[in-house]
C-alpha positions, 0 to 999 in steps of 0.5 A: 121532668124535675128541676134536677134534670136540668144542669146549670153550668155557671156557679153564679146561676147555680147559686141564684137558683138555689137562693130562689128555690129555697124561697119557693120551698118555703112559701105557702102562697099557692097563688104566687106559685101558680103565677110563677109557673105561668110566667115560666111557661109564658117565657119558655114559649117566647123563647121558642118563638125567638129561637125560631125567628133566629132560624135556630132549631126549635128543639133547643131549650128545655128537654121533654120526656117524649 
């Protein structure tokens, strides 16, 4: 999956994504990038747990290529 596969709908989120994306593109700190990836993964998994507790379909969220 590529970040370009995920569509944001609000201008404020698109702007914030672009700003942070450019910061990430400019960093050479591999440890920071690794920690960001781990946090994002854990947040996604926490979102799945929360959705399950609310009784919503588990497939809500980031699509996969399966």
